[in-house]
Phi, psi and omega in degrees: 000322181298318181299316180293323180293320178295322177295319178298316180294322180294327181277313185275335181047063181300334180291347181266355180288135180236162185308315179301335180288334189232359188302327180297329180289342186258002188301329181264358181076032182289339176201134181196158173279122183292155176277350176256164178235177175278182185294343179261004178087009182281150179299138175247126175255123180263132177235132181228086185302337178288349181264013181306132186232000179224168176240014182279114178300307182295322180297318180292320177296316181297320180290323176300312181297317179301315182294319179294318178298317179296319180296318180297314181290344180269355180293141179289160180303135180095354179239144178227011180233151181244174179243139176250137173238105184256110184265115181262010179304128179081359183285138173223176179299337179294339180265001185301135179286137177308146185305314183300317180292316179299318180296315182290325176296316179296323178298316178299313183296313187279330184262335185242348174225047189295329184248022182268348182265124175272308181201151179230139177245122176261107188267122180054046179280157172301141184305325182298339182293332183301324179278314185294319181296314186279333185256338186238313192274337183229160179287159184304322182294317179291325181301328180292342182267355183275135177231125180265120182235143183232132186303327182271359180252101186301319182295319180291326179294328179299328178299316179289320180297331178296337182252329180234121181300125179299341178292331180257344181286128180303147182302327181295344177251016178093012179259198184244001181272129182274004181295143177228162180294131177233115187296323180295315179295320181293325178298319178296319180296315182291326177298319177293320180293329177300323179295318179295320180297314179299318180294319181300310182286330176294321178295323179294318178297316180298324179295318180295317182296322186261007187300326182290341181272002180232076182295157177071000180259121181256138179294146180282128181304321183297324180288322179297315180298317181299320184277343179265343183278000000 
């Protein structure tokens, strides 16, 4: 799998995707890196399938990869996994992703970011999803990380609160924070992050170019994995 993933990265070059390439996909806030983290400081990626705003197969895939790359680079030192919060509020079959796009998105997640997920919360999903997600749409290992939570079910919400402090969790997801997605503000944040991304990968290239001039220094395995994942 690693060989195929490295080949995919060499071909797709996800590190070269920049905000102007994908900003149209984010206008409704259908997916974004949250400004809050979980209780351990890990990055939270919010996905809201009812907010789908385009029909571009390639555009949606590119934005997924961009968001995942951004989330990985935003992880604090010592962490290599992120949290997903998938909000199904307002979702109907009319919002269903075309099969080809759903299949390719799942392929990206499972084959190229297989160990990046710590835990996922499916917020207010249709009941039928509990069976389909775990038995059909994801592999058994990923299925163990899925948690179905419902705003009106106090016990299920406690599961999410154990991982995300309700004080920082937005009210729309059952928390106490009144913050909402603002595309203009998020665009400014991603533009700044693009600069950090470019610097990160430029530093990696410089390290490779100059590696022979620094004998006895061995690359750290954790850094290699982070940059290859």
